N, C-alpha and C positions, 0 to 999 in steps of 0.2 A: 646412228648405228654404224658399227665397224664392219663394212662389207667384206673386207679381206678375212677377218675372223669368222664371219658368217659362212663364207665360202669354204674356208678351211674346215670348220666344224661339219658342214654339210658333206663335203667330199670324204672326210675321214670316217664319219658314221656310215655313210652310204656304202663305201667300199668294205668297211668292217662287217656290215650286216649281210653282204652278198654271200649266199651259201651258208649262212649261219643257221644254227638249229632253230632260232626264232623264225627265220624265213621259211624253213622247211616245215615247221609246225603250222604256220599260216597257210602254206601251200596245201598241206594235208587237210586242214579244216575247210578251205575253200573248195577243194576237189570233192569233198564228201558232202557238200551242201548246196542248196540253191541260194543261200544268203551270203553271196560273195561280198556284197557291199557291207554287210554286217561284220563279216570277218575282217575286212579292210579297216572298218571303223574301230573295231575292238583292238586289233593289232596296233593300229596307229596310236590309239589312246594309251595303250600299254607302253609303247616306246616313248611317248611324250612323258608319261609318269616316271618311268625309270630314268630318263634324261633329267627331269626336274629334280629327282632325288640326288643324282650325281652332281648337279650344279649347286644344290643346297649344301651337300656334303663338302664340296670343294670350297665353298664360301666359308664354312665353319672351320675346315682344316687349315686353310690359308691364313686364318686369324692367329693360328698357333705355329704353323710350319711355314717356312719361307717358300713362296711359290716356285722359285728356281729349284730348290731342294726337292720339292714335290714332283716337278717335271722330271728331274734326273732320276729320282727313285722309281717313278713310273716307267721310265725308259729302261732302267736296269731290270725291273720286274718283267717287262715284255721280252727283253733279251734272254733272261733266265728261263722264262716259260717257253720261248722258242727253242732254246737249246735242249731243254728237257723233252719237248715234243720230238725234236729231231733224234735225240738219243733213244727215246722209246720206239720210234719208227725203225731206226737202225737195228735195235736189239730185237724187235719183233720180226725183222726180215731175215735175221741170221738163223 
């Protein structure tokens, strides 16, 4: 196992999920029930399933698209989405 890749994936997903709407949904479900362990198990399984879909999709896509081009495209998309978010925030504050 590539432990550096493992750690990078863990930290990236962990930080990305902090304060995410998924985490807030789990917080709401857990706060309104006695089955906190059930909420934890369900939310964890959902994250595992969506991550599995992403890994399978990446495997399929990288058979057709160069992985470096895919990473660069994802980076550009994140930058564009960040810029749009900043622009909307600025426009909303005016």
